[in-house]
N, C-alpha and C positions, 0 to 999 in steps of 0.2 A: 504493500500500500504506500509506503514511504516513497518508493521509486515512481509510482503513479502520480502522487501529489507533487513530487519534484519536477516531473515532466510537465505537469499542468502549470506550475509556477513559471517554468522557463518559456512556455508558449501559451500565455493566458488567452490571447485573442483567438488563436487557432483552436484551442480547447473549447472555448465558448461557442465558436462556430460549429464545431462537431456536435456539441450538446444540443444546440438550437436546431440543427438539421434533423437529428434523431428525434428530438422532442416533438417537433411539428409533424414529422412523418408518422410517428406512432400515435400521436393525438388524433390525427385525421383517420388513421387506420381504426382506432377504437370507435370513432363516430360512425364510420362506414359499417363496421362489424355489428354494432348495436342496431343501426337502422335496418340492415339486411335481416338480422335475427328477428327483430320486431315485426317486419313485414311478412316474413315466412311464418311466424307464429300467428299473425292475423289471418293470413291465407288459410293456414291449417284450421283456425277457429271457424272461419266462414265455411270451410268444407265440412265441418261437423254439424252445421245448421241444416234444417230441411231446405234443400237446394231447389227442389221442384215440388210444389204442392198441388195435387190434383183434387178439385172439388167436384162431387157428383150431384146429379139432379136428385131431388128428394125421393123420387119414385124408383130410383135405380136399386135393383136387388143386391143384397150382400154377396150372393154367389157370383154375380157378374164382376163385382169389385175384386173379390178374391181371385177370380180367374185372371184378371188383368194384373194383379199383384204377382201371381205366379209366373206369368209371361215375362214381366219385367225382371224378376229375380233371376230367371234363366237366360237373360240377355247378355250376361258377362260384363255389362257396363254399370250395373247397380250394386252397391255394397250392402245396402239394407233398405227396408221399407217399413214404415210404421203406419198401421191402420188406425184411424180416428173414427170411431162410430158416431152415430147421432147422439147417443147418450154421453159419450166422451166429450163431444163438442159442446153439449149443453153444460156439462160440469165445468169445462174450461170457461165458458161464457159466464156462468154463475160466479166463478172465482174472480174473474176480471171486473165484474159489475156488482160485487157484493155490497158496495156502499150506495147502490142506487136501486132500491126495491122496485121502483116504477118500471125500470127496464126489465127486471126479472119477471114481472107480471105479464109483460107483453110477448114473451118468447117462451116457446116450449121445444122439447127435443125433436118433435115431428117436423118443424119448419127449418131446422138446421141441417146442413148437408154433411154427409160422411166424406171423409177425405183420406188420401194417401200422402204421407210425407216421404219423399224419395231422396236417398243419399247416393250420389254418384261416386264411383271409384276414382275418377279424375274430373277436374273442372271442364276439360275439353269434351267430355261426354254429355254435358248438360243440354246443349242445344238439340242433340240427337234424341235424348230422352223426352224432352219437351215436345218435339215433333211426333214422337211415337205415340204419345198419350192424348194429344189435343183433339184428334179426330176419332177417338174411340167412342163407341156407343155408350151413352149414359154420362159422359163427361160434360160438366157445365162450365168449368173454368180451370185454367192452368196458370198458377202463380209461379213465375220464374224470374228471379232477380238476375237476368242475363247481363244487363249493362254493368251492374255493380261488380259481379264476379269477374267478368271479362276485363274490366278496367283494373281490378286488383291483380289479376294474373299478369296482364300486360305491364303494369307498373313494376311488379316484382321482377319479371324477366328483364325489363329495361334497366332497372337499378342493378341487377346482378351482373349484366354485361358491362354496364358503365363502371361498376365497382372494380371489376377485373381489370379493365383498361386503366382505371385510376390507380389501382394498386401497383400495376406494372410501371406506370409513370413515376409514382412515389419512390418505389424501390430503386429504379434507374437513376432518378435525380439524386437520391440520398447516396447511392454508391459513387456516382461521379463526383459529387461534392466532397464526400469523405475521402475519396481517393486523391483528389487534388490537395486537400488539407494534409493528408498523410504524406504525400510526396514532399511537401514543404517541410514538415516536421522531421522527416527522415533525412532530408538534405542538410538540415542543421547538425545532424549527427553523422554525417558522411565520413568524416575523419575517424570518429570513434568506431564506426562499423568496419572500416578498412583495417583498423588496428586489431580489432577482435578477430577478423578473418586471418590476419597474418599470424596471430597467436594460436590459430587452430580451432576457434570457436565454431560450433555447428550452426547450421542455418536456423534451426529451431531455437537455439540459445539466443541468437540475435533477434529473432522475431518475437520471442516470448514477452519482452516488455511492451511492445506495441500491441500484441494480442491481449495482454492483461489490461492495458489502458482501454482497448476497444470493448472488452467485457464490462469494465467499470462504467463506461459511458452508456453502454446498452442497458445495464441494470438501472442506473440512476435516471436516465431519460424515460424509460418505461414506467418506473415507479412514480416519477413526477407527472407524466402524462395521465396515468391511470388515476392518481390521487385527485388531480384537478377535474377530470371527467366525472369521477364518482361523486365528487363534491357538487358539481353542477346537477347531476341526476337526482341526488338526494334533496338538494335545494328545491328542485322543480317537482318533487314527488307529489306534494299536495295537489298541484295543478294537474299532473298526469292522472292521479287517482280520480279526480273530479271529471276529467275529460274522458276517461276510459270507463266511467260508471256504466254498469250493465253488461260489460264485456267480461267474460270469464278469464281463466288462466290461459296464457298464450305459451305454446311450447314448440320447440323445433326438434324434429326427429333426426338424430345423427347416426342412425342405424344401430350403433352400439349403446346409445343412451337417448332417452327422450328428455330434453333439457328445457326446463321452464324459464322463459325470458321475462314474463310478466305475470304477477308482481315480481319486482326485482328479487332475483334469487342469488344467494351467496355462491352457490356452485357455478352459476353462469358468470358472475363477476370474477371468480377465481380462474375459470377457464380463459376468459378474455385477458386477464392479467398475465397468465402463463403464456398465452399465444403471443402477445406483443413483447413480452420480455425475451422469449426465445428469438423472435424476429429481430428485435433490436440488437441482441448479441450476435446473431448470424450476420446481419448487415455490417456491423462494426468489424467483426473478425474477417469477413471476406474482403472488405476494403483495405484492412491492414495487411492481409496476406498479399493482395495484389500490389499494394504500394511498396512493400519490402522486397518483393520478388525481383524488381528491377535492379536493386542494389546488391543482390546476392548472386547474380549471374557472373 
């Protein structure tokens, strides 16, 4: 550590520039990761809602409804279907209007329609499912939030592609900047490096101080970026809770784990911190290795 602090004192402006580049790179990376995770969680939440709701005419027989349900389940595009009978619809209506007795007196189970709540395996299947059911016998209305779902899917895909391009630009910019700073810092120690080589020092021995300094900047910059971002999130949490009122937990499926991103989860924050810390260390170490390689040939 003493060697790292000595190097920082000798080149304070270059060290500050290295820290600043890594800090802003990692801070923006956290923001993009959080936004993408939130959008994927929101998309997953929308996918768990009844995506297509089919309302039937009051005279439609239950057997006809069950026949349509079985056809849809066998279509390979539907993950599940929930049947809402007239009595179920009436109970839902009573619960929604329990504070208004006048509305309850005017409605009975006989005049409310039975319905099917259909959940698709993929959002892209929704238009096909809606088209499949809208012309079926006994169907009165098909409620399909097509615009909302399509916009959310398109927004998520656009941000994912944009984030990938943005990440590549951030990493490239950070590497080039750190490489330039590294070349300058190594040039100041050119004579010392040549002397060490004459004394028989290995390449790794010469590179080690620069790698240690890179690891130090990677850890410090990631810790600073994460602390500031976490502070902003927790400061805004009351507003976010109010804005997200009525929306349940949002989670992202990572294959090996289903990670809750909202409400703010300690595991999610820990994973984000670990990701940016490793990224910061790798960027610093790669730039240090590239910078020192020139002087070790």
